N, C-alpha and C positions, 0 to 999 in steps of 0.2 A: 124892064123886062114886062110885056102887054102879058095883063091879066089874063091868067087862066092855060098861060107858057109851062111848061116844062123848065126850070133851071136847067134841073139833073134827074136824071131816070135810076132808078133800083136797077143794078145788076150790069150796067155796063160802064167801058170805058170812057174815063170820063179824066183827063190831067190839068185841071184848072179848078181854082178857088175863087170861092168868091166873098164883096164883102158886101154885105147890104147900106146901102148909102142913104134908101128911104125905100118904104111899100111895106108889105104885108104879105111872109110866104109861108106852106104850110109844109112840113114833111110829115113823108107819110112812110114806112115800112110792112111791106107785108101787103100792103091796103089797107093797114089800121093809121088813124093818125096819132103820128107822136108829139105834136106842137106845130103851135106856129110862132111865127118869126116876126120880130116888129121893131128890134131894137136896133138901130143905126149904129154900125160896127161888127153885127153880127157876123160869123162865118161860118160856110159849108161850101162839103166839097173836101177839105179838111183832111181826112180819114181815107180816102180812098189815096190819094196824091201823098200824104203820111207814110199808110202803111203797103203802094204802091198792091192793091187789087183795085177790083169795080164796086162802084158807085155801092156805101149802102145803105140809101133811101132813096126817095121821088122828093122833088124838092119842086112845087109848084106857085107859082105867083097867085096869091087872092088879089091882087089889085096891083094895077099899075106900080111896077118897082123901079129901081135904080140901082144898077151894080156895079163893083168895082168886081173886074175880071183881073186875075194875075194868068195871066196866060202859059208864062213861067215857072208856077206855083217854090219849087226846091231851090232857086235863082231868087226869083224875089223872095222868097223871106231867107237867105244868105245875105240877099243887101239890105232890107229891113230889117234889121235885128229889135225892132220894137215893134215891131207889128209880126216877132216871131213867140218875144214873150208876148202877146196879145192872146195868142192862138196859143201858148203856153197853158196859160192862164185860164182861159176860155174850158178847155180838154177837163183840166185838173181839176175845176168845179165842177163837169161835165160828170164826173170820173168820183170826185167824192160824195153827186147826192146819189148817185147809183148805184153806190159802197155802202152810203146811208140808208136806203131806202132796202136793200138785201139785207143789211143787219137789223133794221125795223120787222121783215119778214121773219127773218131770222126766230126772234123773241117771238113773237105772235104766234109762233107755228111751233113756241118749241117744245107744246105739250102733244102733239101732231108727231112721235120719232119717224114715223114714214116719210115728210115731209123737209122735216130739219137735213136729212143728211143731204138732200139735193139742194137747200141752198148751202151750207156746209160748204160741198163741192163746186160751185156757182162763187162763193166768196177765196175760198182757196187758188181757184182760178186766176182770178183776177190779181190777187195778191201776190201769188208765185207764180204765174204767168212767164215765161222767159223768152225776150225776144228773136225771131228768128232773121231776121236782121241787123249789120254793125249798123249802128246810128255813127 
């Protein structure tokens, strides 16, 4: 993927999962930078594939980057349980970080009762969300 090209565009239907071999990509959502990814083996596109929705972010190559593309991602994950475990570990790590962040915000806002309720609602939603699709 050449520098400046979008790998994924937020809101578009995309049925592929990408694995970074080399290079650097930037993830944005709603025009705001979320993160820069440069670690080989990093995965993106998995959320929309696993949840069956549109792409949740835009991923742009910040330099020439080599990617592995799983064209039929669900079959690819079935055929490669080691990769499925890797994706699961990455998703669990992201969820743990997001939950810890929200818990930290909740703690910081403990004396501001109007904001704690909002954070409590977000945490409750994350922890108790029912899956809409059978796995």
